[in-house]
N, CA and C atoms of all chains as a GROMACS GRO file, in nm:
protein
  615
    1MET      N    1  -1.236   0.989   0.877
    1MET     CA    2  -1.268   0.959   1.000
    1MET      C    3  -1.131   0.942   1.090
    2VAL      N    4  -1.116   0.991   1.197
    2VAL     CA    5  -0.984   1.058   1.235
    2VAL      C    6  -0.974   0.973   1.393
    3VAL      N    7  -0.862   0.823   1.369
    3VAL     CA    8  -0.838   0.813   1.500
    3VAL      C    9  -0.766   0.841   1.616
    4ALA      N   10  -0.764   0.902   1.682
    4ALA     CA   11  -0.690   0.949   1.726
    4ALA      C   12  -0.661   0.924   1.905
    5THR      N   13  -0.530   0.909   1.943
    5THR     CA   14  -0.525   0.785   2.067
    5THR      C   15  -0.415   0.808   2.090
    6ASP      N   16  -0.354   0.790   2.225
    6ASP     CA   17  -0.233   0.843   2.304
    6ASP      C   18  -0.182   0.765   2.384
    7GLY      N   19  -0.269   0.576   2.350
    7GLY     CA   20  -0.195   0.491   2.370
    7GLY      C   21  -0.255   0.366   2.372
    8ALA      N   22  -0.220   0.247   2.401
    8ALA     CA   23  -0.236   0.111   2.372
    8ALA      C   24  -0.399   0.046   2.362
    9ALA      N   25  -0.478   0.027   2.297
    9ALA     CA   26  -0.627  -0.002   2.296
    9ALA      C   27  -0.637  -0.144   2.378
   10ASN      N   28  -0.673  -0.115   2.487
   10ASN     CA   29  -0.685  -0.216   2.606
   10ASN      C   30  -0.801  -0.269   2.650
   11VAL      N   31  -0.910  -0.241   2.630
   11VAL     CA   32  -1.075  -0.254   2.614
   11VAL      C   33  -1.090  -0.298   2.483
   12GLY      N   34  -1.178  -0.415   2.506
   12GLY     CA   35  -1.265  -0.447   2.403
   12GLY      C   36  -1.198  -0.493   2.259
   13LEU      N   37  -1.331  -0.499   2.161
   13LEU     CA   38  -1.233  -0.508   2.034
   13LEU      C   39  -1.143  -0.438   1.997
   14GLY      N   40  -1.062  -0.482   1.960
   14GLY     CA   41  -0.934  -0.468   1.881
   14GLY      C   42  -0.819  -0.419   1.995
   15SER      N   43  -0.833  -0.465   2.119
   15SER     CA   44  -0.714  -0.435   2.203
   15SER      C   45  -0.609  -0.508   2.198
   16PHE      N   46  -0.509  -0.535   2.234
   16PHE     CA   47  -0.390  -0.587   2.230
   16PHE      C   48  -0.332  -0.611   2.370
   17GLY      N   49  -0.275  -0.766   2.339
   17GLY     CA   50  -0.184  -0.815   2.480
   17GLY      C   51  -0.328  -0.873   2.565
   18TYR      N   52  -0.428  -0.907   2.545
   18TYR     CA   53  -0.480  -0.970   2.655
   18TYR      C   54  -0.530  -1.078   2.604
   19GLY      N   55  -0.478  -1.170   2.603
   19GLY     CA   56  -0.521  -1.324   2.589
   19GLY      C   57  -0.478  -1.397   2.444
   20ARG      N   58  -0.463  -1.290   2.401
   20ARG     CA   59  -0.471  -1.349   2.134
   20ARG      C   60  -0.356  -1.297   2.139
   21GLY      N   61  -0.321  -1.320   2.006
   21GLY     CA   62  -0.198  -1.283   1.940
   21GLY      C   63  -0.210  -1.195   1.867
   22SER      N   64  -0.062  -1.137   1.812
   22SER     CA   65  -0.088  -1.010   1.804
   22SER      C   66  -0.137  -1.028   1.635
   23GLU      N   67  -0.146  -1.180   1.602
   23GLU     CA   68  -0.206  -1.174   1.461
   23GLU      C   69  -0.331  -1.156   1.448
   24SER      N   70  -0.380  -1.192   1.520
   24SER     CA   71  -0.507  -1.138   1.512
   24SER      C   72  -0.630  -1.000   1.540
   25GLU      N   73  -0.507  -0.956   1.645
   25GLU     CA   74  -0.499  -0.795   1.604
   25GLU      C   75  -0.539  -0.737   1.494
   26ASP      N   76  -0.369  -0.744   1.407
   26ASP     CA   77  -0.365  -0.732   1.302
   26ASP      C   78  -0.434  -0.767   1.223
   27ALA      N   79  -0.492  -0.885   1.220
   27ALA     CA   80  -0.603  -0.907   1.106
   27ALA      C   81  -0.736  -0.837   1.127
   28TYR      N   82  -0.790  -0.795   1.297
   28TYR     CA   83  -0.866  -0.708   1.269
   28TYR      C   84  -0.843  -0.610   1.279
   29TYR      N   85  -0.769  -0.504   1.263
   29TYR     CA   86  -0.754  -0.389   1.219
   29TYR      C   87  -0.733  -0.399   1.031
   30LYS      N   88  -0.655  -0.462   0.966
   30LYS     CA   89  -0.674  -0.493   0.842
   30LYS      C   90  -0.860  -0.513   0.744
   31LYS      N   91  -0.890  -0.582   0.889
   31LYS     CA   92  -1.062  -0.629   0.818
   31LYS      C   93  -1.131  -0.485   0.803
   32LEU      N   94  -1.084  -0.379   0.931
   32LEU     CA   95  -1.146  -0.254   0.962
   32LEU      C   96  -1.169  -0.206   0.821
   33GLY      N   97  -1.012  -0.196   0.757
   33GLY     CA   98  -0.923  -0.124   0.653
   33GLY      C   99  -1.050  -0.149   0.554
   34GLU      N  100  -1.061  -0.271   0.562
   34GLU     CA  101  -1.091  -0.331   0.392
   34GLU      C  102  -1.220  -0.299   0.379
   35LEU      N  103  -1.344  -0.308   0.540
   35LEU     CA  104  -1.532  -0.246   0.553
   35LEU      C  105  -1.484  -0.094   0.493
   36ALA      N  106  -1.420  -0.018   0.552
   36ALA     CA  107  -1.389   0.084   0.559
   36ALA      C  108  -1.367   0.145   0.374
   37ALA      N  109  -1.281   0.125   0.327
   37ALA     CA  110  -1.217   0.103   0.212
   37ALA      C  111  -1.398   0.086   0.106
   38GLU      N  112  -1.382  -0.038   0.132
   38GLU     CA  113  -1.553  -0.084   0.036
   38GLU      C  114  -1.660   0.052   0.074
   39LYS      N  115  -1.657   0.126   0.160
   39LYS     CA  116  -1.788   0.215   0.219
   39LYS      C  117  -1.690   0.329   0.152
   40GLY      N  118  -1.556   0.325   0.136
   40GLY     CA  119  -1.538   0.455   0.042
   40GLY      C  120  -1.506   0.556   0.162
   41VAL      N  121  -1.475   0.493   0.275
   41VAL     CA  122  -1.455   0.630   0.411
   41VAL      C  123  -1.266   0.575   0.419
   42THR      N  124  -1.235   0.722   0.445
   42THR     CA  125  -1.068   0.724   0.493
   42THR      C  126  -1.056   0.735   0.634
   43ILE      N  127  -0.959   0.608   0.658
   43ILE     CA  128  -0.904   0.630   0.818
   43ILE      C  129  -0.788   0.695   0.859
   44SER      N  130  -0.772   0.808   0.893
   44SER     CA  131  -0.635   0.890   0.969
   44SER      C  132  -0.619   0.802   1.112
   45LEU      N  133  -0.491   0.783   1.156
   45LEU     CA  134  -0.426   0.786   1.282
   45LEU      C  135  -0.356   0.919   1.318
   46ILE      N  136  -0.421   1.006   1.440
   46ILE     CA  137  -0.314   1.070   1.510
   46ILE      C  138  -0.234   0.975   1.683
   47ALA      N  139  -0.150   0.952   1.659
   47ALA     CA  140  -0.115   0.907   1.807
   47ALA      C  141   0.004   0.996   1.857
   48VAL      N  142   0.016   0.971   1.968
   48VAL     CA  143   0.123   1.088   2.050
   48VAL      C  144   0.207   1.019   2.095
   49VAL      N  145   0.350   1.108   2.063
   49VAL     CA  146   0.478   1.080   2.066
   49VAL      C  147   0.449   1.016   2.230
   50GLY      N  148   0.537   0.872   2.248
   50GLY     CA  149   0.568   0.863   2.411
   50GLY      C  150   0.476   0.748   2.444
   51GLY      N  151   0.304   0.771   2.365
   51GLY     CA  152   0.232   0.697   2.401
   51GLY      C  153   0.268   0.519   2.374
   52GLU      N  154   0.222   0.425   2.375
   52GLU     CA  155   0.223   0.298   2.381
   52GLU      C  156   0.144   0.270   2.243
   53CYS      N  157   0.095   0.372   2.167
   53CYS     CA  158   0.022   0.358   2.027
   53CYS      C  159   0.107   0.199   1.988
   54ASN      N  160   0.004   0.127   1.918
   54ASN     CA  161   0.036   0.040   1.820
   54ASN      C  162  -0.005   0.047   1.674
   55ILE      N  163   0.122   0.182   1.655
   55ILE     CA  164   0.104   0.246   1.519
   55ILE      C  165   0.139   0.105   1.340
   56GLN      N  166   0.185   0.001   1.432
   56GLN     CA  167   0.202  -0.087   1.296
   56GLN      C  168   0.076  -0.148   1.275
   57ALA      N  169  -0.016  -0.213   1.356
   57ALA     CA  170  -0.181  -0.212   1.336
   57ALA      C  171  -0.237  -0.121   1.290
   58LEU      N  172  -0.232  -0.028   1.396
   58LEU     CA  173  -0.315   0.051   1.330
   58LEU      C  174  -0.346   0.117   1.177
   59SER      N  175  -0.232   0.122   1.185
   59SER     CA  176  -0.207   0.199   1.054
   59SER      C  177  -0.211   0.139   0.901
   60THR      N  178  -0.244  -0.018   0.937
   60THR     CA  179  -0.285  -0.075   0.861
   60THR      C  180  -0.405  -0.021   0.731
   61MET      N  181  -0.503   0.043   0.886
   61MET     CA  182  -0.591   0.072   0.823
   61MET      C  183  -0.654   0.200   0.748
   62CYS      N  184  -0.511   0.258   0.762
   62CYS     CA  185  -0.467   0.447   0.720
   62CYS      C  186  -0.387   0.388   0.567
   63GLU      N  187  -0.337   0.294   0.520
   63GLU     CA  188  -0.260   0.230   0.419
   63GLU      C  189  -0.371   0.187   0.325
   64ARG      N  190  -0.456   0.146   0.373
   64ARG     CA  191  -0.581   0.041   0.304
   64ARG      C  192  -0.694   0.153   0.245
   65THR      N  193  -0.713   0.262   0.309
   65THR     CA  194  -0.792   0.399   0.308
   65THR      C  195  -0.724   0.452   0.231
   66GLY      N  196  -0.610   0.512   0.213
   66GLY     CA  197  -0.509   0.614   0.187
   66GLY      C  198  -0.547   0.739   0.274
   67GLY      N  199  -0.590   0.708   0.416
   67GLY     CA  200  -0.558   0.824   0.500
   67GLY      C  201  -0.424   0.842   0.550
   68LEU      N  202  -0.398   0.923   0.687
   68LEU     CA  203  -0.327   0.997   0.700
   68LEU      C  204  -0.244   0.929   0.801
   69VAL      N  205  -0.125   0.900   0.827
   69VAL     CA  206  -0.036   0.891   0.997
   69VAL      C  207   0.021   0.941   1.022
   70HIS      N  208  -0.007   1.046   1.142
   70HIS     CA  209   0.048   1.099   1.203
   70HIS      C  210   0.109   1.061   1.323
   71ASN      N  211   0.263   1.072   1.356
   71ASN     CA  212   0.314   1.044   1.534
   71ASN      C  213   0.318   1.182   1.603
   72VAL      N  214   0.311   1.217   1.677
   72VAL     CA  215   0.298   1.342   1.678
   72VAL      C  216   0.349   1.388   1.860
   73LYS      N  217   0.398   1.523   1.867
   73LYS     CA  218   0.355   1.547   2.013
   73LYS      C  219   0.257   1.613   2.037
   74ALA      N  220   0.220   1.636   2.200
   74ALA     CA  221   0.099   1.626   2.269
   74ALA      C  222   0.052   1.790   2.173
   75ASN      N  223   0.173   1.835   2.146
   75ASN     CA  224   0.145   2.023   2.153
   75ASN      C  225   0.099   2.032   1.982
   76GLU      N  226   0.161   1.920   1.907
   76GLU     CA  227   0.118   1.943   1.772
   76GLU      C  228  -0.006   1.889   1.720
   77PHE      N  229  -0.058   1.837   1.820
   77PHE     CA  230  -0.206   1.743   1.821
   77PHE      C  231  -0.301   1.849   1.691
   78LEU      N  232  -0.327   1.998   1.741
   78LEU     CA  233  -0.421   2.051   1.662
   78LEU      C  234  -0.366   2.060   1.487
   79GLU      N  235  -0.280   2.077   1.486
   79GLU     CA  236  -0.199   2.072   1.341
   79GLU      C  237  -0.208   1.986   1.253
   80SER      N  238  -0.211   1.839   1.328
   80SER     CA  239  -0.255   1.707   1.219
   80SER      C  240  -0.411   1.650   1.264
   81MET      N  241  -0.461   1.741   1.368
   81MET     CA  242  -0.551   1.701   1.307
   81MET      C  243  -0.663   1.792   1.190
   82THR      N  244  -0.591   1.923   1.224
   82THR     CA  245  -0.649   2.005   1.084
   82THR      C  246  -0.592   1.954   0.939
   83GLU      N  247  -0.479   1.904   0.918
   83GLU     CA  248  -0.432   1.865   0.808
   83GLU      C  249  -0.530   1.741   0.746
   84SER      N  250  -0.529   1.667   0.887
   84SER     CA  251  -0.603   1.523   0.856
   84SER      C  252  -0.754   1.574   0.774
   85LEU      N  253  -0.825   1.677   0.875
   85LEU     CA  254  -0.956   1.718   0.800
   85LEU      C  255  -0.939   1.747   0.679
   86ASN      N  256  -0.824   1.849   0.652
   86ASN     CA  257  -0.811   1.916   0.498
   86ASN      C  258  -0.846   1.791   0.391
   87GLU      N  259  -0.825   1.696   0.385
   87GLU     CA  260  -0.763   1.604   0.305
   87GLU      C  261  -0.897   1.646   0.134
   88LYS      N  262  -0.825   1.663   0.079
   88LYS     CA  263  -0.917   1.661  -0.044
   88LYS      C  264  -0.967   1.525  -0.158
   89PHE      N  265  -1.061   1.470  -0.090
   89PHE     CA  266  -1.066   1.386  -0.192
   89PHE      C  267  -1.115   1.360  -0.328
   90ILE      N  268  -1.030   1.299  -0.407
   90ILE     CA  269  -1.097   1.324  -0.567
   90ILE      C  270  -1.136   1.186  -0.606
   91ALA      N  271  -1.107   1.075  -0.537
   91ALA     CA  272  -1.196   0.950  -0.581
   91ALA      C  273  -1.208   0.848  -0.450
   92SER      N  274  -1.240   0.716  -0.507
   92SER     CA  275  -1.275   0.640  -0.399
   92SER      C  276  -1.265   0.482  -0.445
   93HIS      N  277  -1.254   0.412  -0.387
   93HIS     CA  278  -1.222   0.258  -0.428
   93HIS      C  279  -1.098   0.286  -0.572
   94LEU      N  280  -1.023   0.269  -0.500
   94LEU     CA  281  -0.887   0.293  -0.625
   94LEU      C  282  -0.818   0.177  -0.668
   95THR      N  283  -0.854   0.122  -0.713
   95THR     CA  284  -0.723   0.027  -0.728
   95THR      C  285  -0.620  -0.014  -0.861
   96VAL      N  286  -0.525  -0.008  -0.841
   96VAL     CA  287  -0.429  -0.014  -0.930
   96VAL      C  288  -0.345  -0.170  -0.940
   97SER      N  289  -0.362  -0.224  -1.091
   97SER     CA  290  -0.298  -0.302  -1.121
   97SER      C  291  -0.213  -0.306  -1.247
   98ILE      N  292  -0.130  -0.360  -1.200
   98ILE     CA  293  -0.005  -0.385  -1.323
   98ILE      C  294   0.021  -0.542  -1.372
   99GLN      N  295   0.018  -0.511  -1.492
   99GLN     CA  296   0.058  -0.668  -1.556
   99GLN      C  297   0.172  -0.672  -1.639
  100LEU      N  298   0.240  -0.778  -1.606
  100LEU     CA  299   0.389  -0.776  -1.695
  100LEU      C  300   0.346  -0.874  -1.775
  101PRO      N  301   0.432  -0.867  -1.876
  101PRO     CA  302   0.480  -1.026  -1.985
  101PRO      C  303   0.455  -1.149  -1.862
  102ARG      N  304   0.442  -1.242  -1.985
  102ARG     CA  305   0.375  -1.362  -1.850
  102ARG      C  306   0.494  -1.444  -1.812
  103VAL      N  307   0.619  -1.386  -1.871
  103VAL     CA  308   0.720  -1.458  -1.821
  103VAL      C  309   0.811  -1.419  -1.718
  104LEU      N  310   0.738  -1.303  -1.729
  104LEU     CA  311   0.817  -1.253  -1.547
  104LEU      C  312   0.699  -1.231  -1.485
  105LYS      N  313   0.788  -1.202  -1.332
  105LYS     CA  314   0.723  -1.247  -1.224
  105LYS      C  315   0.727  -1.109  -1.148
  106PHE      N  316   0.699  -1.049  -1.023
  106PHE     CA  317   0.728  -0.963  -0.944
  106PHE      C  318   0.774  -1.029  -0.833
  107ARG      N  319   0.853  -0.973  -0.782
  107ARG     CA  320   0.934  -1.050  -0.638
  107ARG      C  321   0.899  -0.941  -0.522
  108ASN      N  322   0.899  -1.024  -0.404
  108ASN     CA  323   0.897  -0.945  -0.271
  108ASN      C  324   0.730  -0.886  -0.209
  109GLU      N  325   0.681  -0.907  -0.320
  109GLU     CA  326   0.487  -0.858  -0.254
  109GLU      C  327   0.418  -0.981  -0.234
  110ASP      N  328   0.365  -0.986  -0.145
  110ASP     CA  329   0.303  -1.059  -0.091
  110ASP      C  330   0.157  -1.126  -0.202
  111SER      N  331   0.208  -1.248  -0.148
  111SER     CA  332   0.052  -1.311  -0.324
  111SER      C  333  -0.033  -1.288  -0.295
  112SER      N  334  -0.122  -1.227  -0.168
  112SER     CA  335  -0.250  -1.184  -0.156
  112SER      C  336  -0.264  -1.050  -0.286
  113SER      N  337  -0.158  -0.990  -0.312
  113SER     CA  338  -0.200  -0.949  -0.420
  113SER      C  339  -0.137  -0.965  -0.550
  114LEU      N  340  -0.101  -1.058  -0.586
  114LEU     CA  341  -0.029  -1.119  -0.711
  114LEU      C  342  -0.121  -1.277  -0.782
  115SER      N  343  -0.173  -1.258  -0.883
  115SER     CA  344  -0.210  -1.360  -0.952
  115SER      C  345  -0.170  -1.348  -1.040
  116LEU      N  346  -0.216  -1.478  -1.172
  116LEU     CA  347  -0.134  -1.482  -1.299
  116LEU      C  348  -0.060  -1.507  -1.276
  117GLY      N  349   0.004  -1.647  -1.198
  117GLY     CA  350   0.161  -1.690  -1.168
  117GLY      C  351   0.279  -1.588  -1.123
  118GLY      N  352   0.206  -1.528  -1.049
  118GLY     CA  353   0.296  -1.354  -1.007
  118GLY      C  354   0.350  -1.268  -1.155
  119SER      N  355   0.292  -1.256  -1.239
  119SER     CA  356   0.255  -1.165  -1.345
  119SER      C  357   0.163  -1.046  -1.312
  120ARG      N  358   0.094  -1.128  -1.225
  120ARG     CA  359  -0.044  -0.911  -1.242
  120ARG      C  360   0.026  -0.909  -1.047
  121PHE      N  361  -0.005  -0.784  -1.027
  121PHE     CA  362   0.021  -0.729  -0.929
  121PHE      C  363  -0.116  -0.644  -0.917
  122THR      N  364  -0.199  -0.580  -0.831
  122THR     CA  365  -0.313  -0.536  -0.781
  122THR      C  366  -0.281  -0.510  -0.623
  123ARG      N  367  -0.270  -0.395  -0.623
  123ARG     CA  368  -0.342  -0.254  -0.518
  123ARG      C  369  -0.460  -0.230  -0.507
  124LYS      N  370  -0.524  -0.264  -0.349
  124LYS     CA  371  -0.629  -0.158  -0.341
  124LYS      C  372  -0.583  -0.038  -0.294
  125MET      N  373  -0.587   0.101  -0.312
  125MET     CA  374  -0.548   0.225  -0.268
  125MET      C  375  -0.603   0.279  -0.179
  126GLY      N  376  -0.758   0.212  -0.143
  126GLY     CA  377  -0.860   0.344  -0.133
  126GLY      C  378  -0.911   0.424  -0.183
  127ASN      N  379  -0.898   0.535  -0.083
  127ASN     CA  380  -0.912   0.695  -0.138
  127ASN      C  381  -0.804   0.729  -0.202
  128ALA      N  382  -0.862   0.854  -0.276
  128ALA     CA  383  -0.758   0.910  -0.373
  128ALA      C  384  -0.736   1.078  -0.316
  129ASN      N  385  -0.620   1.156  -0.271
  129ASN     CA  386  -0.680   1.284  -0.280
  129ASN      C  387  -0.573   1.341  -0.391
  130ASN      N  388  -0.540   1.481  -0.415
  130ASN     CA  389  -0.490   1.524  -0.496
  130ASN      C  390  -0.279   1.492  -0.516
  131GLU      N  391  -0.279   1.475  -0.406
  131GLU     CA  392  -0.117   1.447  -0.372
  131GLU      C  393  -0.040   1.386  -0.448
  132PRO      N  394   0.047   1.342  -0.589
  132PRO     CA  395   0.064   1.267  -0.642
  132PRO      C  396   0.156   1.106  -0.522
  133VAL      N  397   0.085   0.992  -0.553
  133VAL     CA  398   0.173   0.846  -0.528
  133VAL      C  399   0.228   0.833  -0.578
  134SER      N  400   0.367   0.792  -0.498
  134SER     CA  401   0.429   0.692  -0.587
  134SER      C  402   0.481   0.516  -0.492
  135PHE      N  403   0.456   0.404  -0.558
  135PHE     CA  404   0.495   0.304  -0.538
  135PHE      C  405   0.567   0.174  -0.603
  136TYR      N  406   0.681   0.142  -0.584
  136TYR     CA  407   0.812   0.073  -0.663
  136TYR      C  408   0.767  -0.093  -0.621
  137PHE      N  409   0.790  -0.125  -0.719
  137PHE     CA  410   0.806  -0.286  -0.756
  137PHE      C  411   0.944  -0.311  -0.828
  138GLU      N  412   0.975  -0.477  -0.766
  138GLU     CA  413   1.062  -0.543  -0.854
  138GLU      C  414   1.009  -0.694  -0.947
  139TYR      N  415   1.079  -0.717  -1.032
  139TYR     CA  416   1.063  -0.777  -1.104
  139TYR      C  417   1.123  -0.874  -1.172
  140GLU      N  418   1.113  -1.037  -1.202
  140GLU     CA  419   1.235  -1.063  -1.204
  140GLU      C  420   1.174  -1.153  -1.353
  141LEU      N  421   1.243  -1.281  -1.436
  141LEU     CA  422   1.218  -1.379  -1.491
  141LEU      C  423   1.156  -1.461  -1.412
  142LYS      N  424   1.090  -1.524  -1.425
  142LYS     CA  425   1.048  -1.598  -1.375
  142LYS      C  426   1.112  -1.797  -1.430
  143SER      N  427   1.098  -1.874  -1.316
  143SER     CA  428   1.207  -1.981  -1.297
  143SER      C  429   1.209  -2.076  -1.455
  144VAL      N  430   1.326  -2.163  -1.438
  144VAL     CA  431   1.294  -2.232  -1.564
  144VAL      C  432   1.208  -2.321  -1.575
  145LYS      N  433   1.143  -2.403  -1.418
  145LYS     CA  434   1.074  -2.468  -1.401
  145LYS      C  435   0.904  -2.411  -1.410
  146GLU      N  436   0.926  -2.313  -1.391
  146GLU     CA  437   0.755  -2.266  -1.428
  146GLU      C  438   0.743  -2.186  -1.593
  147LEU      N  439   0.902  -2.134  -1.645
  147LEU     CA  440   0.871  -2.121  -1.805
  147LEU      C  441   0.820  -2.262  -1.852
  148LEU      N  442   0.885  -2.401  -1.814
  148LEU     CA  443   0.813  -2.482  -1.892
  148LEU      C  444   0.701  -2.509  -1.870
  149GLU      N  445   0.667  -2.535  -1.724
  149GLU     CA  446   0.491  -2.557  -1.718
  149GLU      C  447   0.416  -2.466  -1.799
  150MET      N  448   0.429  -2.326  -1.826
  150MET     CA  449   0.372  -2.240  -1.923
  150MET      C  450   0.322  -2.338  -2.121
  151ASN      N  451   0.406  -2.396  -2.106
  151ASN     CA  452   0.409  -2.462  -2.260
  151ASN      C  453   0.402  -2.322  -2.363
  152LEU      N  454   0.557  -2.313  -2.340
  152LEU     CA  455   0.538  -2.182  -2.398
  152LEU      C  456   0.605  -2.222  -2.557
  153ASP      N  457   0.599  -2.132  -2.705
  153ASP     CA  458   0.629  -2.195  -2.811
  153ASP      C  459   0.795  -2.192  -2.803
  154MET      N  460  -0.105  -0.146  -1.730
  154MET     CA  461  -0.158  -0.095  -1.563
  154MET      C  462  -0.283  -0.042  -1.587
  155VAL      N  463  -0.378  -0.076  -1.517
  155VAL     CA  464  -0.526  -0.084  -1.478
  155VAL      C  465  -0.556  -0.011  -1.384
  156ILE      N  466  -0.594   0.138  -1.409
  156ILE     CA  467  -0.633   0.196  -1.266
  156ILE      C  468  -0.831   0.241  -1.311
  157SER      N  469  -0.887   0.212  -1.172
  157SER     CA  470  -0.950   0.212  -1.206
  157SER      C  471  -1.058   0.297  -1.005
  158TYR      N  472  -1.139   0.368  -1.060
  158TYR     CA  473  -1.187   0.416  -0.899
  158TYR      C  474  -1.288   0.512  -0.953
  159THR      N  475  -1.350   0.561  -0.828
  159THR     CA  476  -1.484   0.612  -0.842
  159THR      C  477  -1.511   0.763  -0.801
  160GLN      N  478  -1.536   0.824  -0.870
  160GLN     CA  479  -1.542   0.957  -0.852
  160GLN      C  480  -1.657   1.034  -0.743
  161ARG      N  481  -1.618   1.124  -0.690
  161ARG     CA  482  -1.736   1.177  -0.578
  161ARG      C  483  -1.860   1.176  -0.664
  162ASP      N  484  -1.911   1.165  -0.774
  162ASP     CA  485  -2.020   1.162  -0.786
  162ASP      C  486  -2.069   1.073  -0.826
  163GLY      N  487  -2.001   0.950  -0.816
  163GLY     CA  488  -2.065   0.823  -0.819
  163GLY      C  489  -2.014   0.734  -0.927
  164SER      N  490  -1.954   0.816  -1.033
  164SER     CA  491  -1.910   0.793  -1.172
  164SER      C  492  -1.786   0.706  -1.157
  165LYS      N  493  -1.807   0.600  -1.231
  165LYS     CA  494  -1.685   0.554  -1.250
  165LYS      C  495  -1.598   0.476  -1.313
  166PHE      N  496  -1.467   0.509  -1.356
  166PHE     CA  497  -1.376   0.509  -1.482
  166PHE      C  498  -1.304   0.389  -1.440
  167VAL      N  499  -1.216   0.358  -1.564
  167VAL     CA  500  -1.040   0.205  -1.595
  167VAL      C  501  -0.976   0.320  -1.690
  168ARG      N  502  -0.888   0.324  -1.605
  168ARG     CA  503  -0.767   0.404  -1.744
  168ARG      C  504  -0.694   0.282  -1.755
  169VAL      N  505  -0.633   0.262  -1.890
  169VAL     CA  506  -0.530   0.126  -1.930
  169VAL      C  507  -0.432   0.214  -1.985
  170CYS      N  508  -0.308   0.189  -1.910
  170CYS     CA  509  -0.197   0.234  -1.972
  170CYS      C  510  -0.074   0.178  -2.016
  171ASN      N  511  -0.040   0.098  -2.133
  171ASN     CA  512   0.086   0.036  -2.151
  171ASN      C  513   0.212   0.111  -2.181
  172LEU      N  514   0.307   0.006  -2.146
  172LEU     CA  515   0.402   0.056  -2.167
  172LEU      C  516   0.551  -0.019  -2.217
  173THR      N  517   0.615   0.012  -2.294
  173THR     CA  518   0.677  -0.100  -2.375
  173THR      C  519   0.843  -0.034  -2.323
  174GLN      N  520   0.855  -0.193  -2.261
  174GLN     CA  521   0.991  -0.153  -2.145
  174GLN      C  522   1.144  -0.260  -2.194
  175GLU      N  523   1.220  -0.140  -2.311
  175GLU     CA  524   1.327  -0.216  -2.322
  175GLU      C  525   1.405  -0.271  -2.227
  176VAL      N  526   1.506  -0.354  -2.271
  176VAL     CA  527   1.570  -0.436  -2.172
  176VAL      C  528   1.692  -0.465  -2.196
  177SER      N  529   1.773  -0.493  -2.156
  177SER     CA  530   1.978  -0.481  -2.202
  177SER      C  531   2.019  -0.596  -2.126
  178HIS      N  532   2.124  -0.668  -2.175
  178HIS     CA  533   2.173  -0.740  -2.131
  178HIS      C  534   2.414  -0.669  -2.141
  179GLU      N  535   2.347  -0.577  -2.108
  179GLU     CA  536   2.488  -0.522  -2.056
  179GLU      C  537   2.466  -0.406  -1.962
  180LYS      N  538   2.508  -0.467  -1.869
  180LYS     CA  539   2.496  -0.470  -1.711
  180LYS      C  540   2.577  -0.349  -1.677
  181GLU      N  541   2.668  -0.336  -1.723
  181GLU     CA  542   2.762  -0.164  -1.676
  181GLU      C  543   2.670  -0.052  -1.769
  182SER      N  544   2.642  -0.070  -1.909
  182SER     CA  545   2.558   0.054  -1.937
  182SER      C  546   2.482   0.057  -1.861
  183LEU      N  547   2.402  -0.031  -1.832
  183LEU     CA  548   2.235  -0.025  -1.762
  183LEU      C  549   2.273   0.032  -1.632
  184GLU      N  550   2.412  -0.012  -1.544
  184GLU     CA  551   2.446   0.083  -1.413
  184GLU      C  552   2.430   0.218  -1.396
  185GLY      N  553   2.507   0.252  -1.540
  185GLY     CA  554   2.548   0.426  -1.576
  185GLY      C  555   2.444   0.499  -1.627
  186SER      N  556   2.299   0.432  -1.672
  186SER     CA  557   2.227   0.497  -1.686
  186SER      C  558   2.108   0.489  -1.531
  187ALA      N  559   2.171   0.427  -1.485
  187ALA     CA  560   2.018   0.378  -1.384
  187ALA      C  561   1.975   0.528  -1.293
  188ASN      N  562   1.834   0.504  -1.276
  188ASN     CA  563   1.792   0.670  -1.178
  188ASN      C  564   1.799   0.622  -1.053
  189LEU      N  565   1.917   0.619  -1.033
  189LEU     CA  566   1.963   0.598  -0.850
  189LEU      C  567   1.836   0.649  -0.807
  190GLU      N  568   1.772   0.793  -0.773
  190GLU     CA  569   1.653   0.832  -0.694
  190GLU      C  570   1.568   0.718  -0.679
  191ILE      N  571   1.490   0.674  -0.796
  191ILE     CA  572   1.405   0.588  -0.775
  191ILE      C  573   1.465   0.437  -0.729
  192LEU      N  574   1.574   0.406  -0.762
  192LEU     CA  575   1.672   0.255  -0.722
  192LEU      C  576   1.650   0.276  -0.518
  193SER      N  577   1.699   0.436  -0.501
  193SER     CA  578   1.725   0.501  -0.355
  193SER      C  579   1.570   0.414  -0.297
  194ALA      N  580   1.469   0.503  -0.354
  194ALA     CA  581   1.322   0.493  -0.323
  194ALA      C  582   1.246   0.360  -0.305
  195ASN      N  583   1.310   0.275  -0.354
  195ASN     CA  584   1.262   0.122  -0.408
  195ASN      C  585   1.359   0.048  -0.264
  196ALA      N  586   1.466   0.098  -0.237
  196ALA     CA  587   1.518   0.030  -0.107
  196ALA      C  588   1.455   0.032  -0.013
  197ILE      N  589   1.424   0.172  -0.023
  197ILE     CA  590   1.345   0.207   0.120
  197ILE      C  591   1.216   0.101   0.167
  198GLN      N  592   1.128   0.185   0.036
  198GLN     CA  593   0.966   0.068   0.008
  198GLN      C  594   1.024  -0.077   0.114
  199GLN      N  595   1.147  -0.157   0.003
  199GLN     CA  596   1.144  -0.287   0.031
  199GLN      C  597   1.182  -0.338   0.119
  200SER      N  598   1.302  -0.224   0.186
  200SER     CA  599   1.338  -0.263   0.338
  200SER      C  600   1.223  -0.266   0.460
  201SER      N  601   1.135  -0.161   0.435
  201SER     CA  602   1.043  -0.163   0.501
  201SER      C  603   0.874  -0.271   0.467
  202LYS      N  604   0.912  -0.322   0.376
  202LYS     CA  605   0.846  -0.475   0.374
  202LYS      C  606   0.885  -0.531   0.491
  203ILE      N  607   1.016  -0.570   0.440
  203ILE     CA  608   1.130  -0.692   0.517
  203ILE      C  609   1.085  -0.640   0.685
  204ALA      N  610   1.103  -0.547   0.714
  204ALA     CA  611   1.110  -0.513   0.883
  204ALA      C  612   0.947  -0.548   0.895
  205ARG      N  613   0.865  -0.562   0.821
  205ARG     CA  614   0.720  -0.568   0.917
  205ARG      C  615   0.740  -0.701   0.940
   0.00000   0.00000   0.00000
């Protein structure tokens, strides 16, 4: 699915700035991303430079589903559309989970991605094409308090 | 690391990879052999997280 927009959504579901806080709009697009990823649908975004498109909120759908985000000049629109439609997907429902030794924990990651006291990081990546994807993470030793609570030998 | 995915024909796969990572307390030699490309890419991703 390619979402092409030249401005802010101002009417109906997911509209911005009409009586609701931005948090609920972000949650709305996050939820849409979740639903699309569950169904194996990829959402790409093409926003036109100079418009008032809320890329930050809309791109959460692309991030969650493995889609592309383009912020283009009006005359580059066709090229971006072609690129979005040409993406070759090889897998869906891609989930990557990294587990550290239990004395270590990830840092600066959203708590919703973490489990096992911060030692396991899980990222749902949606759909995968054959382009390489990199992501980076940092980890550290758990605090003395956390280590004591683990009753290690 | 565990990677799970569904192929286009519907078949599901799980791939498990393990890595033993050596650690060291010698800060200077670690800094000397650090992969700056990875460190800088990480810095970009971490700062984009903070910017949000």
